[in-house]
Wavefront OBJ file of the C-alpha trace (Angstrom):
o trace
v -22.188 -13.946 19.235
v -20.746 -16.038 16.380
v -17.061 -16.915 16.236
v -15.312 -17.299 12.913
v -13.976 -20.742 11.982
v -10.252 -21.208 11.325
v -11.045 -21.915 7.669
v -12.971 -18.647 7.262
v -10.202 -16.750 9.085
v -7.623 -18.203 6.686
v -9.783 -17.279 3.683
v -10.137 -13.688 4.911
v -6.370 -13.548 5.483
v -5.794 -14.813 1.920
v -8.287 -12.262 0.631
v -6.461 -9.428 2.414
v -3.144 -10.650 1.004
v -4.584 -10.582 -2.517
v -5.936 -7.058 -1.958
v -2.435 -5.901 -1.049
v -0.506 -7.889 -3.628
v -0.712 -6.026 -6.917
v 1.715 -5.661 -9.809
v 3.828 -3.155 -7.889
v 4.364 -5.743 -5.150
v 5.403 -8.170 -7.859
v 7.933 -6.044 -9.743
v 9.650 -4.019 -6.986
v 11.165 -6.876 -4.883
v 13.000 -8.645 -7.763
v 14.311 -5.344 -9.137
v 15.346 -4.366 -5.625
v 17.144 -7.693 -5.170
v 18.782 -7.371 -8.579
v 20.167 -3.927 -7.676
v 20.965 -4.719 -4.031
v 22.866 -7.943 -4.754
v 24.856 -8.938 -1.670
v 22.994 -6.295 0.380
v 19.585 -7.794 -0.467
v 18.714 -9.025 3.032
v 19.691 -5.723 4.664
v 17.545 -3.893 2.103
v 14.676 -6.309 2.803
v 14.721 -5.398 6.508
v 13.918 -1.772 5.636
v 11.465 -2.853 2.937
v 9.578 -5.115 5.348
v 8.893 -2.148 7.667
v 7.028 -0.037 5.088
v 5.794 -2.814 2.766
v 4.670 -5.338 5.422
v 4.773 -3.896 8.947
v 2.905 -0.636 8.425
v 0.259 -2.141 6.103
v -0.575 -4.721 8.790
v -0.586 -2.016 11.484
v -2.780 0.107 9.201
v -5.430 -2.615 9.066
v -5.266 -2.931 12.861
v -5.446 0.860 13.370
v -8.502 1.234 11.141
v -10.208 -1.767 12.756
v -9.631 -0.474 16.296
v -10.743 3.079 15.521
v -13.833 2.045 13.561
v -12.714 3.413 10.194
v -10.223 5.802 8.627
v -12.456 8.840 9.185
v -12.690 8.179 12.940
v -8.924 7.681 13.080
v -8.221 10.941 11.230
v -10.737 12.867 13.378
v -8.303 12.556 16.263
v -6.280 15.199 14.425
v -9.124 17.461 13.335
v -12.575 16.961 11.732
v -11.649 19.103 8.707
v -8.353 17.225 8.296
v -10.269 13.936 8.560
v -12.532 14.846 5.649
v -9.768 16.184 3.395
v -7.227 13.461 4.186
v -9.728 10.596 3.845
v -10.990 11.838 0.469
v -7.402 12.413 -0.694
v -6.407 8.887 0.370
v -9.339 7.293 -1.433
v -8.799 9.369 -4.581
v -5.054 8.696 -4.768
v -5.218 4.978 -4.042
v -8.396 4.696 -6.104
v -9.458 6.302 -9.392
v -6.728 8.948 -9.397
v -3.764 6.580 -9.346
v -4.010 3.107 -7.815
v -6.859 1.594 -9.866
v -5.709 2.904 -13.302
v -2.165 1.721 -12.512
v -3.496 -1.732 -11.694
v -5.268 -1.814 -15.068
v -2.477 -0.517 -17.302
v 0.595 -2.071 -15.643
v -0.054 -5.750 -16.517
v -0.730 -4.785 -20.144
v 2.401 -2.697 -20.610
v 4.665 -5.046 -18.659
v 3.439 -8.484 -19.695
v 1.349 -8.097 -22.871
v 2.508 -5.142 -24.983
v 6.146 -6.322 -25.468
v 4.931 -9.529 -27.131
v 2.267 -8.152 -29.482
v 2.870 -8.281 -33.270
v 4.234 -5.027 -34.707
v 1.224 -4.485 -36.973
v -1.209 -4.270 -34.033
v -2.048 -0.806 -32.641
v -0.921 -0.547 -29.017
v -3.678 1.987 -28.246
v -6.366 -0.346 -29.581
v -4.852 -3.338 -27.798
v -4.691 -1.377 -24.506
v -8.324 -0.328 -24.903
v -9.501 -3.909 -25.510
v -7.378 -5.261 -22.648
v -8.592 -2.645 -20.135
v -12.189 -3.106 -21.326
v -12.044 -6.811 -20.440
v -9.982 -6.193 -17.284
v -12.312 -3.551 -15.833
v -15.436 -5.461 -16.878
v -14.279 -8.420 -14.759
v -13.279 -6.060 -11.931
v -16.708 -4.416 -12.111
v -18.506 -7.767 -11.902
v -16.439 -8.983 -8.950
v -16.840 -5.668 -7.083
v -20.655 -5.641 -7.319
v -20.939 -8.217 -4.514
v -18.450 -7.326 -1.759
v -19.918 -9.986 0.544
v -18.788 -12.663 -1.957
v -15.197 -11.421 -2.192
v -13.980 -13.851 0.481
v -15.122 -16.876 -1.519
v -14.129 -15.540 -4.940
v -10.725 -14.207 -3.907
v -9.828 -16.321 -0.885
v -10.790 -19.648 -2.469
v -9.963 -19.051 -6.147
v -7.937 -15.996 -7.183
v -5.422 -15.877 -4.315
v -4.521 -19.603 -4.354
v -4.127 -19.387 -8.146
v -1.797 -16.386 -7.790
v 0.280 -18.059 -5.052
v 0.498 -21.264 -7.094
v 1.814 -19.401 -10.155
v 4.462 -17.600 -8.079
v 5.412 -20.892 -6.405
v 5.851 -22.543 -9.825
v 8.294 -19.778 -10.772
v 10.261 -20.115 -7.516
v 10.397 -23.939 -7.664
v 11.534 -23.713 -11.290
v 14.546 -21.650 -10.171
v 15.730 -24.563 -7.977
v 15.828 -26.916 -10.946
v 17.489 -24.320 -13.162
v 19.526 -22.016 -10.869
v 20.238 -18.487 -12.051
v 23.522 -17.854 -10.239
v 24.963 -16.086 -7.204
v 24.308 -12.665 -5.706
v 25.912 -9.735 -7.514
v 27.441 -6.478 -6.285
v 25.107 -3.773 -4.920
v 24.435 -0.833 -7.293
v 21.989 2.069 -7.810
v 22.509 3.493 -4.304
v 21.965 0.209 -2.478
v 25.667 -0.112 -1.757
v 25.648 2.745 0.810
v 22.203 3.407 2.341
v 20.947 -0.166 2.039
v 18.448 -0.170 4.909
v 17.018 3.307 4.212
v 16.789 2.596 0.479
v 14.716 -0.483 1.258
v 12.555 1.548 3.658
v 11.751 4.069 0.901
v 11.202 1.326 -1.691
v 8.340 0.107 0.479
v 6.468 3.344 -0.337
v 6.153 2.218 -3.945
v 3.888 -0.699 -3.034
v 1.315 1.866 -1.776
v 0.157 -0.738 0.762
v 0.291 1.429 3.882
v -2.141 3.831 2.209
v -4.176 0.930 0.836
v -4.425 -0.574 4.334
v -6.335 2.505 5.487
v -8.863 1.777 2.703
v -9.130 -1.981 2.993
v -10.352 -1.831 6.588
v -13.883 -1.291 5.249
v -13.670 -4.258 2.852
v -12.360 -6.595 5.557
v -15.081 -5.518 8.017
v -17.795 -6.181 5.395
v -16.254 -9.568 4.582
v -16.167 -10.562 8.267
v -19.773 -9.473 8.844
v -20.848 -11.420 5.737
v -19.823 -14.538 7.686
v -22.345 -13.713 10.413
v -19.977 -11.948 12.824
v -21.558 -8.728 14.113
v -19.863 -8.152 17.465
v -17.453 -5.207 17.043
v -14.760 -6.669 19.312
v -14.796 -9.897 17.308
v -14.627 -7.953 14.020
v -11.545 -6.095 15.320
v -9.951 -9.316 16.580
v -10.496 -11.112 13.263
v -9.186 -8.089 11.329
v -5.967 -8.179 13.366
v -5.491 -11.925 12.817
v -6.221 -11.570 9.082
v -3.669 -8.753 8.901
v -1.027 -10.951 10.517
v -1.743 -13.817 8.073
v -1.515 -11.441 5.107
v 1.689 -9.896 6.489
v 3.413 -13.283 6.871
v 2.502 -14.232 3.304
v 3.701 -10.885 1.966
v 7.062 -11.223 3.739
v 7.596 -14.755 2.395
v 6.706 -13.811 -1.201
v 8.828 -10.637 -1.079
v 11.825 -12.614 0.195
v 11.417 -15.196 -2.590
v 11.111 -12.561 -5.319
v 14.028 -10.500 -3.989
v 16.176 -13.644 -3.871
v 15.289 -14.439 -7.497
v 16.187 -10.891 -8.506
v 19.494 -11.000 -6.636
v 20.522 -14.271 -8.307
v 19.550 -12.997 -11.771
v 21.927 -10.011 -11.719
v 25.018 -12.124 -12.322
v 23.457 -13.696 -15.410
v 21.524 -10.792 -16.961
v 22.962 -7.683 -15.296
v 20.802 -4.884 -13.856
v 17.705 -4.168 -15.961
v 15.588 -0.996 -16.219
v 12.657 -2.268 -14.121
v 11.295 -5.258 -12.247
v 9.104 -6.407 -15.133
v 12.191 -6.924 -17.287
v 13.840 -8.753 -14.380
v 10.888 -11.157 -14.081
v 10.719 -11.575 -17.854
v 14.381 -12.586 -17.948
v 13.890 -15.010 -15.053
v 10.756 -16.750 -16.370
v 12.064 -16.932 -19.939
v 15.342 -18.445 -18.751
v 13.607 -21.043 -16.582
v 10.579 -21.934 -18.733
v 11.410 -20.632 -22.201
v 8.581 -19.050 -24.219
v 5.837 -20.508 -21.949
v 7.382 -18.349 -19.205
v 5.925 -15.292 -20.920
v 2.416 -16.742 -20.544
v 3.116 -17.600 -16.898
v 4.291 -14.053 -16.216
v 1.278 -12.512 -17.973
v -1.075 -14.628 -15.833
v 0.733 -13.658 -12.615
v 0.650 -9.957 -13.503
v -3.024 -10.007 -14.480
v -4.172 -11.929 -11.392
v -2.105 -9.753 -9.045
v -3.526 -6.563 -10.519
v -7.082 -7.880 -10.768
v -7.346 -8.776 -7.085
v -5.942 -5.394 -6.017
v -8.175 -3.522 -8.463
v -11.295 -5.264 -7.125
v -10.355 -4.393 -3.563
v -9.740 -0.754 -4.417
v -12.963 -0.331 -6.408
v -14.945 -2.005 -3.627
v -13.410 -0.009 -0.751
v -13.652 3.325 -2.584
v -17.261 2.669 -3.607
v -18.230 1.747 -0.052
v -16.661 4.952 1.269
v -18.055 7.313 -1.375
v -21.546 5.815 -0.968
v -21.472 6.987 2.667
v -20.891 10.591 1.561
v -24.167 10.897 -0.351
v -27.443 8.982 -0.556
v -27.981 10.013 -4.182
v -25.446 7.565 -5.622
v -25.641 3.913 -4.560
v -22.722 1.550 -4.019
v -23.459 -0.197 -7.336
v -23.425 3.103 -9.249
v -20.135 4.107 -7.605
v -18.663 0.784 -8.779
v -19.773 1.603 -12.334
v -18.427 5.161 -12.190
v -15.053 4.149 -10.763
v -14.618 1.255 -13.190
v -15.373 3.424 -16.244
v -13.359 6.442 -15.032
v -10.372 4.267 -14.093
v -10.471 2.578 -17.488
v -10.318 5.991 -19.184
v -7.340 7.068 -17.043
v -5.618 3.702 -17.605
v -5.728 4.324 -21.360
v -3.564 7.406 -20.861
v -0.678 4.963 -20.451
v 1.437 3.743 -17.568
v 4.220 6.300 -18.049
v 1.958 9.287 -17.388
v 0.383 7.586 -14.392
v 3.722 6.694 -12.809
v 5.203 10.160 -13.457
v 2.949 11.680 -10.795
v 2.877 8.742 -8.368
v 6.268 9.363 -6.721
v 5.655 12.921 -5.441
v 2.090 12.110 -4.354
v 3.247 9.071 -2.376
v 6.080 11.035 -0.758
v 3.549 13.656 0.377
v 0.945 11.241 1.763
v 2.970 8.275 3.008
v 4.721 9.901 6.002
v 1.392 11.324 7.213
v -0.238 7.895 6.929
v 2.682 6.251 8.748
v 2.535 8.683 11.665
v -1.241 8.403 11.922
v -0.807 4.640 12.274
v 2.047 5.022 14.795
v -0.008 7.391 16.955
v -2.987 5.028 16.889
v -0.775 2.173 18.144
v 0.010 4.250 21.257
v -3.454 5.733 21.661
v -3.862 4.078 25.060
v -1.150 6.521 26.202
v -2.089 9.529 24.055
v -5.862 9.090 24.601
v -6.984 10.959 21.422
v -5.097 14.055 22.581
v -5.520 16.824 19.963
v -2.164 18.434 20.750
v -0.184 15.247 20.097
v -2.105 14.192 17.001
v -2.387 17.712 15.594
v 1.242 18.810 16.041
v 2.707 15.492 14.891
v 0.681 15.398 11.678
v 1.234 19.143 11.089
v 5.040 18.921 11.374
v 5.171 15.694 9.347
v 2.886 17.082 6.659
v 4.808 20.332 6.221
v 8.078 18.513 5.518
v 6.607 15.747 3.334
v 4.569 18.189 1.228
v 7.575 20.510 0.707
v 9.629 17.485 -0.340
v 6.909 16.444 -2.816
v 6.643 19.975 -4.229
v 10.402 19.962 -4.791
v 10.218 16.636 -6.625
v 7.522 17.989 -8.930
v 9.723 20.973 -9.805
v 7.211 23.501 -8.463
v 9.606 25.041 -5.950
v 12.366 27.549 -6.697
v 14.608 25.748 -4.224
v 14.102 27.907 -1.130
v 11.661 25.677 0.715
v 13.517 22.500 -0.174
v 16.756 24.124 1.003
v 15.178 24.690 4.432
v 14.322 21.019 4.964
v 17.652 19.903 3.477
v 19.300 20.811 6.795
v 17.161 18.269 8.647
v 18.752 14.961 9.706
v 18.121 12.005 7.346
v 17.230 14.343 4.467
v 19.684 12.627 2.114
v 18.033 9.285 2.946
v 14.584 10.728 2.075
v 13.411 10.646 5.698
v 13.610 14.326 6.674
v 10.115 14.084 8.194
v 11.117 11.741 11.045
v 12.672 14.344 13.391
v 9.783 16.854 12.906
v 7.325 14.010 13.569
v 9.131 13.063 16.792
v 9.256 16.757 17.764
v 5.494 16.993 17.283
v 4.945 14.047 19.650
v 7.268 15.502 22.298
v 5.796 19.028 22.090
v 2.264 17.585 22.145
v 3.081 15.568 25.264
v 4.506 18.662 26.976
v 1.371 20.691 26.180
v -0.789 17.775 27.344
v 1.049 17.634 30.683
v 0.884 21.429 31.123
v -2.862 21.398 30.475
v -3.431 18.528 32.908
v -1.284 20.236 35.552
v -3.182 23.495 35.059
v -6.571 21.816 35.523
v -5.341 19.845 38.543
v -4.020 23.065 40.153
v -7.262 24.883 39.345
v -9.358 22.109 40.915
v -7.160 22.122 44.030
v -7.558 25.904 44.393
v -11.323 25.641 43.977
v -11.419 22.882 46.559
v -9.327 24.912 49.035
v -11.518 27.964 48.444
v -14.701 26.002 49.076
v -13.255 24.617 52.298
l 1 2 3 4 5 6 7 8 9 10 11 12 13 14 15 16 17 18 19 20 21 22 23 24 25 26 27 28 29 30 31 32 33 34 35 36 37 38 39 40 41 42 43 44 45 46 47 48 49 50 51 52 53 54 55 56 57 58 59 60 61 62 63 64 65 66 67 68 69 70 71 72 73 74 75 76 77 78 79 80 81 82 83 84 85 86 87 88 89 90 91 92 93 94 95 96 97 98 99 100 101 102 103 104 105 106 107 108 109 110 111 112 113 114 115 116 117 118 119 120 121 122 123 124 125 126 127 128 129 130 131 132 133 134 135 136 137 138 139 140 141 142 143 144 145 146 147 148 149 150 151 152 153 154 155 156 157 158 159 160 161 162 163 164 165 166 167 168 169 170 171 172 173 174 175 176 177 178 179 180 181 182 183 184 185 186 187 188 189 190 191 192 193 194 195 196 197 198 199 200 201 202 203 204 205 206 207 208 209 210 211 212 213 214 215 216 217 218 219 220 221 222 223 224 225 226 227 228 229 230 231 232 233 234 235 236 237 238 239 240 241 242 243 244 245 246 247 248 249 250 251 252 253 254 255 256 257 258 259 260 261 262 263 264 265 266 267 268 269 270 271 272 273 274 275 276 277 278 279 280 281 282 283 284 285 286 287 288 289 290 291 292 293 294 295 296 297 298 299 300 301 302 303 304 305 306 307 308 309 310 311 312 313 314 315 316 317 318 319 320 321 322 323 324 325 326 327 328 329 330 331 332 333 334 335 336 337 338 339 340 341 342 343 344 345 346 347 348 349 350 351 352 353 354 355 356 357 358 359 360 361 362 363 364 365 366 367 368 369 370 371 372 373 374 375 376 377 378 379 380 381 382 383 384 385 386 387 388 389 390 391 392 393 394 395 396 397 398 399 400 401 402 403 404 405 406 407 408 409 410 411 412 413 414 415 416 417 418 419 420 421 422 423 424 425 426 427 428 429 430 431 432 433 434 435 436 437 438 439 440 441 442 443 444 445 446 447 448 449
């Protein structure tokens, strides 16, 4: 049995961080800090739960259960198939990968192009280069640790560090007043903002990539693979928390100088331009592109590895080609169309993913019990899906009105009480079943005597 060196463990941790840290992770914290102002650190506490805590727990849950499919099978085999495919499609070619390809262009390239250049043509050329590099990097998943852990991730962290250090030499100002809803439900607003990173869902995908990366270092013992996955998740989580805190602080200090902008990209543009002048635009473009590239590679690789297990007719390499080309086509639809459907989809899937992870953390108590897993996910799913349908405007208001009476509905967390009810009811049914079988065995024993 081979043990992983501390250097290799650190590289895998850096690789996992880079898989998580995409453009969304870059733009949401500064915008959040800009809007939260004096409430920034309260907001960050909620944000850390869904943007750091659950992603790390997701990696651990998938590692311990031997994959997302095995984890979801604790609910139901049919649910496992549908939910796993839905997760991979939403975080992959249906949403996550195209967003990673179009976001850096529209946020850090398009605003600075000459007026006589066609944006559609420029987007096509940018995504062609972007997805070609992503395709090449994804073809060899066993080399991702070296390529991402040694090169791409350190480069990304260095660029972010340059921006943060620059703010010390040219301070932006003090924290502003909380706005945009952060002044009242600060903690819950931060909790919901963590959804937008998509990392809890991504964590359920990246378990495969991390396992392959660990085995590529000669580690084949399953217990060691799980142990290394947990340690890598903790390293990635610590880095995420530090970077988020830095970016949120920058955003909070920028509000007094620039006011509240429309999105986090504008916030970062204002910050880098103020600190570095015109070269700041180049710095920001590099940060955006690297952040999105590393995430895109991880998503293409994890999705290809999963889909290649569903059929022997299409190899991993061909899945990489298909996903890269398809995602490039979707990316050329434009960021606005992609983001318009992301909110409702995330609100439908995220609570289910969170509760699946929570249940797995207490599986030593629940012991794969179908009642607990089934009822919890059922109750959570009903509420989260109704909420998503309402957001998409597909409901006449009756269903949404029903869940509006639930506690925490106004904070966007109406699913929490139903989820807790599912756990309690499942435990009761579990105890009744155990008591019934114990009584039955005692009667049989008395009868035989």
